[in-house]
N, C-alpha and C positions, 0 to 999 in steps of 0.2 A: 597718483601719488608719486610715481617715478618722475613725472614732469616737474612737479613741485620741488622734489629733491634736487633735480638738475638745476633749476633756477636758483635754489638756495646756495648750492655749491658755486654756481657761476657768480652770484652776487658776492660771496665771500672772497672768491678769487679776484674778482674785479676790484674789490676794496683793497686787497693786499697789493695789487700791482698798480693801483692808481698813482702812487708817488713816481713810479717809472714813467708813466704816461705824461704826467705833469712836467717832469724834468725834460723829457724829449720835446714835447710841444712848447716848453718854455724857451727852447733854443730857436724858435721861429725867427725872431729878429736877426739872428746871426746868419740867416740865409743870404742876406745882402753881401756878405763877405765872400761868398762862393762865386767863382767865375761863371757867367751865363753859359759858356760852352760846356762846362761839366754838367750843368742841369740838363742841357739838350742831350748829352750822351747818356745820362742816367735814364731819362724818359725814353729815349730811343731803344736802349737795351731792354727795358720792360715791355715796350711795344712789340719788339721782336720775340720776346718770351711769350707774350699772349698770342702772337701770330702763330708760333710753333704749337701752342696748346690747341688753337683752332684747327690747325692742319691735322693734328693728331685726332681730333674729334671727327673731322671730315673722313679720315681713313676708317675710323671705327664705325661711323655711321654709313659708310659705303655710299657717299654722295659727293658730287663734284661742285655742289652749290656752296658759295661762300657767304652770301648775305644772311640767310636764315641761321646758319651755324654760328657765324660771328656775332650777330645781334643777340641770339638766344644765349650764347655763352657769356657775353658781357652782362646781360640782364640777370642770368642765374648766378653769376659770380657776385654781383652787387648784393643780391638778396642773401646769399650765403655768408657774406662778410659783415652784415649788420644785425644778424640774429644769432644768439647762442646755439651752437649745434645746427647751424642753418644749412648744412650741406644738403639735407633732404629737401628742404624748402626750395633751395636754388635748383636742384635737379628736377623737382616737380614742375617749377615754372618753365625751365628750359624744355622739358618733355612736352608740355602743353603747347609751347610756341612752335616746336618742330612739328608736332601733329597738325597745327594750324597751317603750317607751310607745306603740308602734304607728305611729310615723312612717315613711313610705317612705324607705328608705336612699338611693335615687337622688336624690330631691328634697332630702334633707338635705345630701348632698354638694354639689349645685349651690347650695343656699342658703348653705352654709359658704363656698364660693368667692366668691359675690357679697358676703357679709358681710365677708370678709377683704379683698377688693379695695377696698370702700368705706372700711373702717377705715384701711387703709394709705394710700390716696389722700388721705384727709382730713388725715392727719398730715403727709404730704409737701407738701400745699398750704399748711401753716401758714407756712413761711419766705417763701413768695410774698407772704403778707399782712403778715408782721412787718417784713421789711426795708424796704419802702417807707415805713412809718410812722416808722421811725428815721431814714432818709435825708432824708425831708421835714422832719423835726424837729418831732414832735408836741409840743404844749405841755408844759412841765415842771410838771404839776399832779399832786400826789400824793394828792388826795382820794379817798375811797372811791368816790364816784359816778363820777369820771372813769375810774378803773381798771376798774370793773365795766362801764361802758357801752362802753369801748373793747374789752374782751374779748368782750362779747356781740355788739357790732357786727362784730367780726372773724369770729365763728363764723356769724353770719348771712350774711356775705360768702362764707364757705366753702359754705354751702348754695346760695346764688345761683350761685356758680361751678360747683358740681356740677350744678345744674339745666341750666345752659348746655351743659356737656359731655355730659350724658345726652340732651339733646334736639336738639342741633345738631352739625354736623360741622366747620365751619371752624376753630374754636379748637383742637379736638382734633387735627386734621390739622396745624395750625401747630406745636403742641407736639411732635408726633411728628417732624416734619421738622427742627425746631430741635435736638432731642435727638439725632436720627440724624446730622445734620451735625456737631454738636459731638463726638460719640463717634468718628466716622470721622476727624475732623481730629486729635484727640488721640491716637488709637491707630492711626496710619498703618501700622504694621508688621503689624497683624492684618487678617484679611479684613474688608472693609467690610460693614456690615449694610444691608439694603435692605427696603423694604416695611413699615417700622415704623408709619407712619400708618395703613395698612390693618389691621395687626394690632391697633392700639389701638381702631379702630372695631369690629372683630369682638368684642373683649373687652367693649367698651361695650354692644354689642347683646346679648351673652349675659347681661350684668347686667340690662339692661332686660327681657329675656325672663323671667328668674327673678323679678324684682320685680313684673312685670306692671303693672297700673294704679296700684299703690301706691308707685311709685318716688319720688313727691314726699314721701310720708310717710316713706319710708326716708331721704331726704336730711335731712328735719327731725330725725329720730331721731339721725342721725349728728352733725349740728351740736349737738344737745342733749347728746349724750354728751360731746363735747369741751368744750362750754360749761360744763356743770356741773362737769366735772373742773377746768377753769381756775378757776372760782369757788371751788373747794375750796382751791386754792393761794392765791388772792387772799385768802380768809378767813384762812388760816394766816398770811399776811404781815400782815394787819390785826390779828390777835390778838397778835402780838409787837411791833406798832408799827413795822414796817419796810417800809411800802409804798414801792416805788421809782417812778420815772417810768413811767406806764402802758404805753408801748410797750415798755419794757425788761422789765416784768413779763410781757408777752406773749412776749417773746423768751426769757425764762427758762423759761416753760412749754413753748415750742417745743423748746428744747434738751433738756428732760427727756423729752418725748414721743419725740423721735428717739432718744435714748440708750436708752430702754426697749425699742426695737425691735431693738437689737443683741443677738443670742442668745449672748453670751459668758458671761454669768452669769444665774442664774435671775431672771427678771423685771427684768433690768437692775440687780440688787442691787449696790450699790457704784458702778456707773457713773452711775446717776441721782443718787445722793446727792452724788457728787463734782462732777458737772456742774451740778447745780442750785445747790448752795452756792456754787460758783465763779462762776456766771453772776449770781446774786443779789448777790454781793460786788462784781462789776464794775458792777452796776446801781446801786450806792450803798447797799446794805443793809449794816448793820454785821455783821461776821462772826458774832458770837454770835447775833444775830437771824436771820441766814440759816440757821444750823445748826438752830435751834429751829423755824423755819418749815418747813424740809425734813423734820424729824422729824414734825411735825404732819401735813403733807401725805402723807408715805409711810405713816404709821400708818393713815390713813383709806383711801388708795388701794391699798396693797400688803398690809399685815399683817392688817387686819381682814377683807378678802375671803378671805385664805387660811384664817382660822379659820372663816369662814362656809361654806367648801367642804365639810368633813366633815359639818356639820349638814345642809346641803342634800342630800348624798348619802344620809344616814341617813333623811331624810324620804322621799326617792325610793324607797328600798328598802322602806320600810314600806308605801307605797302600791302598788307594783308587785311586791312580794314578790321 
């Protein structure tokens, strides 16, 4: 029954966001107006983002092998992007491929858990970084350098914050207490939750145990994955001549990242397009430029990795029969 309900909700959501998908894909002929060099830069940024994610998985899986991790990650990502709520299906495929390549299943499951927690936490921390820059009133400078440096600085701050949370207790305890108090105050009719700070520390310790002494490298890989992904969006905006205020560019990326986590449509298809074009328009980008920049960004971050999945799976099957 729950699966049927999920499919119904996904169908309704997809119907609602279809106009946004059509509008974005309708800009396909306008790609000819984009300089080829920008296309290369956008794809290169996304390739580096995926390479950072693969590096993070290698650290979490405690393996030095590149081929099985890279091919299984690309294959699992493709599956997760084409099915509603496909994260579980993608993880299952990747787990089977890693087992076939000789990786220990228990270690792989623990590594996947740490990998997912780091990925999710890094995205959820983005609003904490973005909103202060807007409220403080970052300079309205739309140059390439200012936008790039703000984005890179933001993701360096994510890595620093992650290092603090992984190495010390006070900030994590304070976050747990604040969230626990807010939840209990807002949902007074429900049984109150207790012990959230202690649970967060336990989860943090389990991540540290999985990552071992390479937890600093894992944080750097996490920041690089987000940073290069942001630079792909930034390059797409620069390619169409629609760079907004730097802090608002970071806000648009944050909105797209959060929408991609909602498992109502495959890979956030439609949700990301609608949210990103709308946020960019509010940031001062012309609607036509916002649509074209969204198409460029999603082409590199969503569509090309889907096509790379079957190629990676074929290469894996040839090596491991």
